[in-house]
Structure formats: structure tokens, C-alpha cells
DRENKETI-513887 format. One record per residue (C-alpha): residue number from 0; residue in one letter; z negated, x negated, y negated. Coordinates in steps of 0.25 Angstrom, whole numbers, plus 2048, in hexadecimal, padded with zeros to 3 digits. Example, Ala and Ser with C-alpha at 12.3 -4.5 7.8 and 13.67 -1.06 7.14 Angstrom:
DRENKETI-513887
k=0; r=A; Z=7E1; X=7CF; Y=812
k=1; r=S; Z=7E3; X=7C9; Y=804
//
This chain:
DRENKETI-513887
k=0; r=X; Z=96E; X=BB0; Y=18D
k=1; r=X; Z=976; X=BAA; Y=183
k=2; r=X; Z=96B; X=BA9; Y=179
k=3; r=X; Z=963; X=BA1; Y=185
k=4; r=X; Z=96F; X=B97; Y=187
k=5; r=X; Z=96F; X=B94; Y=177
k=6; r=X; Z=95F; X=B93; Y=176
k=7; r=X; Z=95F; X=B89; Y=181
k=8; r=X; Z=968; X=B80; Y=178
k=9; r=X; Z=960; X=B7F; Y=16D
k=10; r=X; Z=959; X=B73; Y=170
k=11; r=X; Z=968; X=B6D; Y=172
k=12; r=X; Z=96C; X=B72; Y=165
k=13; r=X; Z=960; X=B6A; Y=15E
k=14; r=X; Z=965; X=B5E; Y=166
k=15; r=X; Z=973; X=B5F; Y=161
k=16; r=X; Z=96E; X=B5F; Y=152
k=17; r=X; Z=964; X=B54; Y=155
k=18; r=X; Z=972; X=B4C; Y=15B
k=19; r=X; Z=979; X=B50; Y=14F
k=20; r=X; Z=96E; X=B49; Y=146
k=21; r=X; Z=96D; X=B3D; Y=14F
k=22; r=X; Z=97C; X=B39; Y=151
k=23; r=X; Z=97A; X=B35; Y=15F
k=24; r=X; Z=974; X=B39; Y=16D
k=25; r=X; Z=969; X=B2D; Y=16D
k=26; r=X; Z=963; X=B31; Y=15F
k=27; r=X; Z=963; X=B3F; Y=162
k=28; r=X; Z=95C; X=B3E; Y=170
k=29; r=X; Z=952; X=B33; Y=168
k=30; r=X; Z=950; X=B3D; Y=15D
k=31; r=X; Z=94C; X=B48; Y=168
k=32; r=X; Z=945; X=B3F; Y=171
k=33; r=X; Z=94E; X=B42; Y=17C
k=34; r=X; Z=958; X=B3A; Y=185
k=35; r=X; Z=966; X=B37; Y=180
k=36; r=X; Z=96B; X=B3E; Y=18D
k=37; r=X; Z=962; X=B4C; Y=18B
k=38; r=X; Z=968; X=B4B; Y=17E
k=39; r=X; Z=977; X=B49; Y=182
k=40; r=X; Z=975; X=B54; Y=18D
k=41; r=X; Z=971; X=B60; Y=184
k=42; r=X; Z=97A; X=B5D; Y=17A
k=43; r=X; Z=984; X=B5E; Y=186
k=44; r=X; Z=97E; X=B6C; Y=18B
k=45; r=X; Z=97F; X=B71; Y=17D
k=46; r=X; Z=98E; X=B6D; Y=17C
k=47; r=X; Z=991; X=B76; Y=18A
k=48; r=X; Z=98A; X=B82; Y=184
k=49; r=X; Z=991; X=B80; Y=178
k=50; r=X; Z=99E; X=B7E; Y=180
k=51; r=X; Z=9A1; X=B74; Y=174
k=52; r=X; Z=99F; X=B64; Y=171
k=53; r=X; Z=995; X=B64; Y=166
k=54; r=X; Z=993; X=B53; Y=168
k=55; r=X; Z=9A0; X=B4A; Y=167
k=56; r=X; Z=99A; X=B3D; Y=16E
k=57; r=X; Z=99E; X=B2E; Y=16B
k=58; r=X; Z=998; X=B23; Y=170
k=59; r=X; Z=990; X=B20; Y=163
k=60; r=X; Z=98C; X=B2C; Y=15E
k=61; r=X; Z=98E; X=B3B; Y=15F
k=62; r=X; Z=994; X=B46; Y=155
k=63; r=X; Z=994; X=B55; Y=156
k=64; r=X; Z=9A1; X=B5E; Y=156
k=65; r=X; Z=9A1; X=B68; Y=14D
k=66; r=X; Z=99B; X=B72; Y=157
k=67; r=X; Z=98F; X=B69; Y=159
k=68; r=X; Z=98F; X=B65; Y=14A
k=69; r=X; Z=98F; X=B76; Y=148
k=70; r=X; Z=985; X=B77; Y=151
k=71; r=X; Z=97B; X=B6D; Y=14B
k=72; r=X; Z=97E; X=B74; Y=13B
k=73; r=X; Z=97C; X=B81; Y=140
k=74; r=X; Z=96E; X=B7D; Y=148
k=75; r=X; Z=968; X=B73; Y=13E
k=76; r=X; Z=961; X=B7E; Y=134
k=77; r=X; Z=95A; X=B83; Y=141
k=78; r=X; Z=955; X=B78; Y=146
k=79; r=X; Z=94F; X=B73; Y=13A
k=80; r=X; Z=949; X=B81; Y=139
k=81; r=X; Z=943; X=B7F; Y=146
k=82; r=X; Z=93F; X=B70; Y=144
k=83; r=X; Z=937; X=B76; Y=136
k=84; r=X; Z=931; X=B82; Y=13C
k=85; r=X; Z=92A; X=B79; Y=147
k=86; r=X; Z=926; X=B6E; Y=13D
k=87; r=X; Z=91F; X=B7A; Y=135
k=88; r=X; Z=918; X=B80; Y=141
k=89; r=X; Z=914; X=B72; Y=146
k=90; r=X; Z=90F; X=B70; Y=139
k=91; r=X; Z=905; X=B7C; Y=139
k=92; r=X; Z=900; X=B77; Y=144
k=93; r=X; Z=8FD; X=B67; Y=143
k=94; r=X; Z=8F9; X=B5C; Y=13A
k=95; r=X; Z=902; X=B55; Y=133
k=96; r=X; Z=90A; X=B4B; Y=13D
k=97; r=X; Z=916; X=B46; Y=140
k=98; r=X; Z=920; X=B3A; Y=139
k=99; r=X; Z=920; X=B3A; Y=12B
k=100; r=X; Z=92C; X=B30; Y=126
k=101; r=X; Z=92A; X=B2C; Y=118
k=102; r=X; Z=932; X=B22; Y=10F
k=103; r=X; Z=92A; X=B1C; Y=101
k=104; r=X; Z=92F; X=B11; Y=0F8
k=105; r=X; Z=929; X=B04; Y=0FC
k=106; r=X; Z=91F; X=B00; Y=0F0
k=107; r=X; Z=91A; X=B0E; Y=0F1
k=108; r=X; Z=918; X=B10; Y=100
k=109; r=X; Z=911; X=B02; Y=101
k=110; r=X; Z=909; X=B03; Y=0F4
k=111; r=X; Z=906; X=B12; Y=0F4
k=112; r=X; Z=909; X=B19; Y=0FF
k=113; r=X; Z=907; X=B12; Y=10C
k=114; r=X; Z=8F6; X=B15; Y=10A
k=115; r=X; Z=8F8; X=B22; Y=108
k=116; r=X; Z=900; X=B24; Y=113
k=117; r=X; Z=8F6; X=B1C; Y=11D
k=118; r=X; Z=8EC; X=B27; Y=118
k=119; r=X; Z=8F4; X=B31; Y=11B
k=120; r=X; Z=8F5; X=B2E; Y=129
k=121; r=X; Z=8E7; X=B2D; Y=12D
k=122; r=X; Z=8E7; X=B3C; Y=126
k=123; r=X; Z=8F2; X=B40; Y=130
k=124; r=X; Z=8F2; X=B38; Y=13D
k=125; r=X; Z=8FC; X=B40; Y=143
k=126; r=X; Z=907; X=B3B; Y=139
k=127; r=X; Z=910; X=B30; Y=139
k=128; r=X; Z=917; X=B28; Y=12C
k=129; r=X; Z=922; X=B20; Y=12C
k=130; r=X; Z=924; X=B1A; Y=11E
k=131; r=X; Z=930; X=B14; Y=119
k=132; r=X; Z=92E; X=B0A; Y=10D
k=133; r=X; Z=93A; X=B0A; Y=106
k=134; r=X; Z=940; X=B0B; Y=0F7
k=135; r=X; Z=94E; X=B0F; Y=0FC
k=136; r=X; Z=94F; X=B1E; Y=0FB
k=137; r=X; Z=951; X=B25; Y=108
k=138; r=X; Z=957; X=B31; Y=10D
k=139; r=X; Z=94A; X=B3A; Y=110
k=140; r=X; Z=953; X=B45; Y=11A
k=141; r=X; Z=95E; X=B3A; Y=122
k=142; r=X; Z=952; X=B2F; Y=123
k=143; r=X; Z=948; X=B39; Y=128
k=144; r=X; Z=93D; X=B37; Y=11E
k=145; r=X; Z=933; X=B41; Y=11D
k=146; r=X; Z=92F; X=B3E; Y=10F
k=147; r=X; Z=933; X=B33; Y=104
k=148; r=X; Z=929; X=B2E; Y=0F9
k=149; r=X; Z=931; X=B2A; Y=0EF
k=150; r=X; Z=92E; X=B26; Y=0E0
k=151; r=X; Z=939; X=B2C; Y=0D8
k=152; r=X; Z=93C; X=B35; Y=0CC
k=153; r=X; Z=944; X=B40; Y=0D3
k=154; r=X; Z=943; X=B44; Y=0E1
k=155; r=X; Z=94F; X=B49; Y=0E8
k=156; r=X; Z=952; X=B58; Y=0E6
k=157; r=X; Z=954; X=B5A; Y=0F4
k=158; r=X; Z=947; X=B56; Y=0F7
k=159; r=X; Z=938; X=B5A; Y=0F9
k=160; r=X; Z=930; X=B4F; Y=0EF
k=161; r=X; Z=920; X=B4F; Y=0EF
k=162; r=X; Z=91B; X=B49; Y=0E1
k=163; r=X; Z=910; X=B3F; Y=0E7
k=164; r=X; Z=90D; X=B37; Y=0D9
k=165; r=X; Z=911; X=B33; Y=0CB
k=166; r=X; Z=914; X=B23; Y=0C9
k=167; r=X; Z=917; X=B1B; Y=0BE
k=168; r=X; Z=91D; X=B0F; Y=0BB
k=169; r=X; Z=916; X=B03; Y=0B6
k=170; r=X; Z=919; X=AF6; Y=0AE
k=171; r=X; Z=90F; X=AEC; Y=0B3
k=172; r=X; Z=90C; X=ADB; Y=0B5
k=173; r=X; Z=901; X=AD3; Y=0B4
k=174; r=X; Z=8F8; X=ACE; Y=0AB
k=175; r=X; Z=8FB; X=ABE; Y=0AD
k=176; r=X; Z=909; X=AC3; Y=0AC
k=177; r=X; Z=907; X=ACC; Y=09E
k=178; r=X; Z=8FD; X=AC1; Y=098
k=179; r=X; Z=908; X=AB5; Y=09A
k=180; r=X; Z=914; X=ABD; Y=096
k=181; r=X; Z=90D; X=AC8; Y=08B
k=182; r=X; Z=90B; X=AD6; Y=08E
k=183; r=X; Z=915; X=AE0; Y=08A
k=184; r=X; Z=912; X=AEA; Y=07F
k=185; r=X; Z=91F; X=AF1; Y=07E
k=186; r=X; Z=928; X=AF4; Y=089
k=187; r=X; Z=932; X=AEA; Y=080
k=188; r=X; Z=929; X=ADF; Y=083
k=189; r=X; Z=92E; X=AE0; Y=091
k=190; r=X; Z=93B; X=ADA; Y=08E
k=191; r=X; Z=932; X=ACC; Y=08D
k=192; r=X; Z=92D; X=ACE; Y=09B
k=193; r=X; Z=931; X=ACB; Y=0A9
k=194; r=X; Z=932; X=AD8; Y=0AF
k=195; r=X; Z=932; X=ADC; Y=0BE
k=196; r=X; Z=93B; X=AE7; Y=0C0
k=197; r=X; Z=93F; X=AF0; Y=0CA
k=198; r=X; Z=950; X=AEF; Y=0CA
k=199; r=X; Z=957; X=AFB; Y=0C7
k=200; r=X; Z=965; X=AF7; Y=0C6
k=201; r=X; Z=96C; X=AEC; Y=0C2
k=202; r=X; Z=96A; X=AEF; Y=0B3
k=203; r=X; Z=95F; X=AE9; Y=0AA
k=204; r=X; Z=952; X=AEE; Y=0AE
k=205; r=X; Z=94B; X=AF6; Y=0A3
k=206; r=X; Z=93E; X=AFC; Y=0A4
k=207; r=X; Z=93C; X=B08; Y=09C
k=208; r=X; Z=92E; X=B0F; Y=094
k=209; r=X; Z=928; X=B1A; Y=08E
k=210; r=X; Z=91C; X=B19; Y=086
k=211; r=X; Z=90E; X=B20; Y=08D
k=212; r=X; Z=909; X=B26; Y=080
k=213; r=X; Z=911; X=B32; Y=07B
k=214; r=X; Z=90E; X=B2E; Y=06E
k=215; r=X; Z=915; X=B20; Y=06D
k=216; r=X; Z=922; X=B1E; Y=066
k=217; r=X; Z=92E; X=B1C; Y=06D
k=218; r=X; Z=936; X=B21; Y=079
k=219; r=X; Z=939; X=B19; Y=087
k=220; r=X; Z=93B; X=B0C; Y=086
k=221; r=X; Z=946; X=B05; Y=090
k=222; r=X; Z=944; X=AF5; Y=090
k=223; r=X; Z=94D; X=AEB; Y=097
k=224; r=X; Z=945; X=AE2; Y=0A1
k=225; r=X; Z=947; X=AD5; Y=0A6
k=226; r=X; Z=940; X=ACD; Y=0B3
k=227; r=X; Z=941; X=AC4; Y=0BE
k=228; r=X; Z=93C; X=ACE; Y=0C8
k=229; r=X; Z=943; X=ADA; Y=0CD
k=230; r=X; Z=93F; X=AE2; Y=0D9
k=231; r=X; Z=942; X=AF0; Y=0DE
k=232; r=X; Z=933; X=AF3; Y=0E4
k=233; r=X; Z=927; X=AF4; Y=0DC
k=234; r=X; Z=91E; X=AEC; Y=0E6
k=235; r=X; Z=926; X=ADF; Y=0E2
k=236; r=X; Z=926; X=AE2; Y=0D3
k=237; r=X; Z=916; X=AE3; Y=0D5
k=238; r=X; Z=916; X=AD7; Y=0DC
k=239; r=X; Z=91E; X=ACF; Y=0D2
k=240; r=X; Z=917; X=AD5; Y=0C7
k=241; r=X; Z=909; X=AD0; Y=0CE
k=242; r=X; Z=90E; X=AC1; Y=0CE
k=243; r=X; Z=90F; X=AC2; Y=0BE
k=244; r=X; Z=91D; X=AC2; Y=0BF
k=245; r=X; Z=920; X=ACC; Y=0B2
k=246; r=X; Z=920; X=ADC; Y=0B0
k=247; r=X; Z=923; X=AE5; Y=0BA
k=248; r=X; Z=925; X=AF5; Y=0B9
k=249; r=X; Z=923; X=AFD; Y=0C6
k=250; r=X; Z=91E; X=B08; Y=0CC
k=251; r=X; Z=90E; X=B0B; Y=0CA
k=252; r=X; Z=90C; X=B0C; Y=0DA
k=253; r=X; Z=911; X=AFE; Y=0DB
k=254; r=X; Z=907; X=AF9; Y=0D0
k=255; r=X; Z=8FC; X=B01; Y=0D3
k=256; r=X; Z=8F3; X=AF8; Y=0DA
k=257; r=X; Z=8F6; X=AEA; Y=0D3
k=258; r=X; Z=8F2; X=AF3; Y=0C6
k=259; r=X; Z=8E5; X=AF7; Y=0CB
k=260; r=X; Z=8E2; X=AEA; Y=0CF
k=261; r=X; Z=8E6; X=AE4; Y=0C2
k=262; r=X; Z=8F1; X=ADB; Y=0C7
k=263; r=X; Z=8FA; X=AE3; Y=0C0
k=264; r=X; Z=8F8; X=AE8; Y=0B1
k=265; r=X; Z=901; X=AF3; Y=0A9
k=266; r=X; Z=90A; X=AEE; Y=0A1
k=267; r=X; Z=90E; X=AF8; Y=093
k=268; r=X; Z=905; X=B02; Y=097
k=269; r=X; Z=909; X=B0A; Y=08C
k=270; r=X; Z=916; X=B0D; Y=091
k=271; r=X; Z=91B; X=B13; Y=09C
k=272; r=X; Z=926; X=B0D; Y=0A5
k=273; r=X; Z=931; X=B17; Y=0A7
k=274; r=X; Z=93E; X=B19; Y=0B0
k=275; r=X; Z=93B; X=B0E; Y=0BA
k=276; r=X; Z=933; X=B15; Y=0C5
k=277; r=X; Z=932; X=B23; Y=0C8
k=278; r=X; Z=925; X=B2B; Y=0C5
k=279; r=X; Z=923; X=B34; Y=0D0
k=280; r=X; Z=920; X=B31; Y=0DF
k=281; r=X; Z=925; X=B3C; Y=0E9
k=282; r=X; Z=925; X=B3F; Y=0F7
k=283; r=X; Z=932; X=B44; Y=0FB
k=284; r=X; Z=938; X=B4B; Y=107
k=285; r=X; Z=945; X=B53; Y=10A
k=286; r=X; Z=945; X=B61; Y=10A
k=287; r=X; Z=940; X=B68; Y=115
k=288; r=X; Z=93C; X=B77; Y=116
k=289; r=X; Z=92F; X=B71; Y=11E
k=290; r=X; Z=927; X=B65; Y=11C
k=291; r=X; Z=920; X=B5E; Y=127
k=292; r=X; Z=910; X=B5F; Y=124
k=293; r=X; Z=90F; X=B50; Y=125
k=294; r=X; Z=917; X=B4F; Y=11B
k=295; r=X; Z=911; X=B58; Y=111
k=296; r=X; Z=903; X=B51; Y=117
k=297; r=X; Z=90B; X=B44; Y=112
k=298; r=X; Z=90F; X=B48; Y=104
k=299; r=X; Z=900; X=B4E; Y=101
k=300; r=X; Z=8FA; X=B41; Y=105
k=301; r=X; Z=903; X=B39; Y=0FC
k=302; r=X; Z=902; X=B42; Y=0F0
k=303; r=X; Z=8F2; X=B42; Y=0F1
k=304; r=X; Z=8F2; X=B33; Y=0F4
k=305; r=X; Z=8FC; X=B2F; Y=0E8
k=306; r=X; Z=8F7; X=B3A; Y=0DE
k=307; r=X; Z=8EF; X=B31; Y=0D4
k=308; r=X; Z=8FC; X=B28; Y=0D3
k=309; r=X; Z=8FC; X=B19; Y=0D1
k=310; r=X; Z=8F3; X=B16; Y=0C5
k=311; r=X; Z=8EB; X=B09; Y=0C6
k=312; r=X; Z=8DF; X=B13; Y=0C7
k=313; r=X; Z=8E6; X=B1B; Y=0D0
//
């Protein structure tokens, strides 16, 4: 009889855990799709059954008592396991579906990802995508993102990371600029040019290079550069370079279309810019025992679409 009474309260316990996450009856009710009155009634029933106060209410918020927090902590793993098991079973029977929240850098998303995402939605009509374009590094778990596309040297150890493709930095300018100002022959020649750069700190900007041919004599060369325009967005640097304003250093995915069309050309092709931008693009998500099929399908789609990288002929 006692077991029946406890099993009848499982839903009440789940609602308490949602209340703990959301911090208010209104937000918890909205999350569960129920009325605030129903939410309040379930918590009151749970308190009567437990014979102890579980929630301290104020006019602005709610806070769990020690007993309430203990209940939430002790049952959290069980509810997470139930959710994961249900998701796994549902994935066996269904096509990829549901909402995927993705965050990605502005330039990469606008120029490369949006067309791929549109094609993905055609292949998987039951999936919905919500794309946040931001260069800010988001906390995936706390901000509710399922996937982050990141241009980074090292993904966080606490997350799962899939390599999507390699990328490189390119030095570019218009032919008109080079005809007027002269074409650099060595990295040191850049000191005589207007260099459009990505600001990293308040220090004097500097670009580093390594020879592309291993047989070339010399190690990494770092050159201080100056210029009248800096921007923390590679699209802005590309647009400035297209006006003939100077020589710009940017990721290849931002320069790809302009290089293909001949609007920009590579500068110092025998030298490889190093250290300015990361050389790998990853899909990253917080670790979880189960990854929804929709997410793995999206990762596979992006990996296939980006397989050739961002060369001018890619």
C-alpha cells in the first residue's frame, strides 16, 4: 500500500525538480505546459505526503528547503536516465525530428553554414533549427544549445567534439592595391603597407609566418604591422580589402568567394600565416550518454558539406 502511495507521487517529484530548475511557479508551469494553479497544487500535495515543507515561497521567487533540495538531488539522476532512455527508444522508431539549437560565429555561419543548414532541413523536414550567430563563446549547457560550431585550436575537454574540416589563414588584397603600392616579396615588406587586422589586444599588432616549403631557410618570422582599419569580424576585413584599402589577414572561409571570383588575390603565397586564427572547425556539444539522432544527422551533414574545405576551387 505504501509503495502505491509513493509511485503515485512520481509526477509530483518530477514537477518539484522542474520548479528547482526554473526558480518560479510561473516558469516551471510554462516549461511543463500546465497551469500555475496545477503546479502549486502538486507541490502542496507532495508536501502533505512528505509531512515536511519542501518549498519556501516569497512574493518574487521560490527557494527549496533543505528537505526539498535533498529530494531533488537524490532523484535528479533517475529522471535524467528516464529521459535519456525514452529519447533512445524514440530515436529507434522515428526519423530525426525536434528542435536543434545551434550557435556559430557570424562570418562562418553567414558565408558557409546557412546554405548547408537549408539543405539539411530539406532532407529532414521534421527537424527545426534555431541558429544563434554570435562570436561570443557561449556556455552550451547553461544556455540550452545542442551544438556549437567553433573555429578553435582546442575544444574544451568537458565536451564532445567532431572535426568538421581544416581551415587556414590567408593574406589577401586587390590587384589594384598591389599595382599601386607594390607587391610584398617577404613578410618584412608588410611593414611598408596598410595592414587590415583583427584586434587581439591593445598591443601593437603583429603577424607571424612560416615558409610553406620545408626546404626554405628560416624559421617562424613575426612582423609588427600597422594599418588604419581593424575589425573583430572577418567579413568586415574582407569588405575593406575589396575597396583596395590594404592587405588583410582573415580565415579562408571569409575570402573563398572573392578569391574564386578574382576580386582578391593571395599575398605572399609562399608563406603560411600562423597563429592568427585556428586551423580546425569543430562541432561541439556537452557530453551526454545519448546524442539525439537529429544532432548526429546534422553533424554528418555539415562534415560532408565542408569536406573539401575552403580553397578557391573548393
